[in-house]
N, C-alpha and C positions, 0 to 999 in steps of 0.2 A: 849502745850501752854496753859496758864491760864490767866484769867482776873478776876477782882474783881467786884462782884455785892453785894451791901449791906454789904461790908466788908468780904465776903466769896469768896474763890477761885472757879471759874467756869472753867471747861474744855472747850476749844475752839475746835470745830470740824474742820477737814481739808477739803478743797474742794474735792468734789466727782466728779471725772472724770475717764476715763478708767484707767489712771495710778494709781490714788489713790485707785480705787476699786480693782485693782489687789492686793493691800495689804490685802483686805478683801476676796479675792477669787482667783481662777485660771483663767487666760485668755487663749484664743485660737483664732486662725484665721480661718474664714470660707473660702470657695474656692475663694471668691472675694477679699480676703485680709483684710476684716473688722475684727478688734479685737472684740471678744466677751468676756464678763466678766461673770463668774459664781461666784457670791458672796458666801462666807462661812458664812456670817451673814444674819440675816433676813432683808429684805429690806422693806422700808416703802414709800408709796406715800400718802401724807397728802392732803385730799380733804376737801373743805370748810375750808381752812387752817387759815383764819383770819390772825393774826400777828405771828402765829407760836408757840403757847403755847404747843400744843400736840407734835410738832416736837422737842421742847426744852426738853421735857421729854425723848423722844427716843434718842436724841443726847447725853444725859448724860449716856447712857448705851451702851457699846461697842459691845453688841450683835446685835445692830440694825444700819442700815445705811439709813438715810432719803435721798432718791434719787430725789424726785420731790414733788412739791406742786401745788395745783390748788386753786386759789381764784379769784372770779370775780370782787370784789371791788378794784378799782385802789389804793385807799389810804391804804387799808389793805395789798394788794400785795406789795406795796412799803415798808411798815413796815416789812413785812415778809422778803423781800430781804435784808433789813438792819439787821434784827435779825439773818438771816441764809444765809449769802452770798455764802456758799458752795452748796446750794440747788438750782436746776433749778426750777423757778417759771413760771407756765402757768397762764395767766390771761384770762380766758374765761368761758363761761357758762358751767356748768358741763355736759350738754347734748352734748356739742361739744368736751369734753375732752376724750382722748383715751389713754389707757395704751399702745397700739401699738405705738403711737407717742412717748411716753416716752422711750420705749424700743429702738426704732429707733434712737432717739436723743442721747441716752446714749450708743449705740452700744451693746445692749444686745440681 
């Protein structure tokens, strides 16, 4: 899927959930029946994400999957969500942000 930005085609990233991530890696189930995803690409968590400029660069390269972002500013977080609807955005102080929470939320 592509969109136009300043007259140039831009690739649109697909939503990243367990089903989509399985395209990037192998899934398995743990004893509790929770699907675990082992990505084949490098995964990215964008911290101090702003409106998502860094994520935009990663999204343009299929070797990376931007799984989540953290941004404390409400306006910037909303802009990030608009720019990257496939990425889970956490709006909290970085001192309260935990990669374990991201892993749990994404079933990893």
